[in-house]
C-alpha positions in Angstrom: 130.1 87.6 116.3 127.1 86.9 114.3 126.3 88.7 111.0 124.0 91.7 111.4 120.6 91.3 109.9 119.2 93.8 107.5 115.9 95.0 108.1 113.6 93.5 105.3 111.3 96.5 105.3 114.1 98.8 104.8 115.7 96.7 102.0 112.5 97.1 100.2 112.1 100.9 100.4 115.7 102.3 100.2 118.5 101.9 97.6 121.9 103.2 98.1 123.7 104.8 95.1 127.5 104.3 94.2 128.2 107.6 95.8 126.6 106.5 99.2 123.5 108.4 98.8 120.3 106.9 100.3 117.4 107.2 97.6 113.8 106.6 98.5 110.4 107.0 96.7 107.5 109.2 97.6 104.6 108.3 99.8 100.9 108.8 98.8 101.0 107.1 95.5 99.4 103.8 96.2 95.8 104.0 96.3 92.8 106.5 96.3 94.5 108.2 93.2 91.1 109.5 91.9 90.7 112.4 94.3 94.1 113.3 93.9 95.1 116.2 91.4 97.1 115.2 88.5 99.8 117.8 89.5 100.2 116.0 92.9 100.4 112.6 91.2 103.0 113.7 88.8 105.2 115.2 91.5 105.0 112.1 93.5 106.8 110.3 90.8 110.5 109.3 90.7 112.8 109.3 93.7 114.5 111.7 96.2 117.2 111.6 98.8 116.6 110.8 102.2 116.7 113.7 104.7 120.1 114.1 106.5 118.1 113.9 110.1 117.1 110.3 109.1 120.3 109.1 107.3 121.8 107.6 110.2 118.7 105.7 111.2 118.5 104.3 107.5 122.0 103.3 107.7 121.7 101.3 110.7 119.0 99.1 109.1 121.0 98.7 106.0 124.4 97.5 107.6 125.9 96.1 104.4 124.6 98.7 101.8 
């Protein structure tokens, strides 16, 4: 059986920690930042964990992570 391919879009967007948690960054921080409040932009910094409902789908896109 051939190797499974990792989805290249998922490879760029998600990182898996050593404990197995899947981390993602926040959306809406790429452009049109002048009309966004400073508080909003500050809260979009950093990473958060993928929601439990989406975890299985992300895992299937990253078979070797």
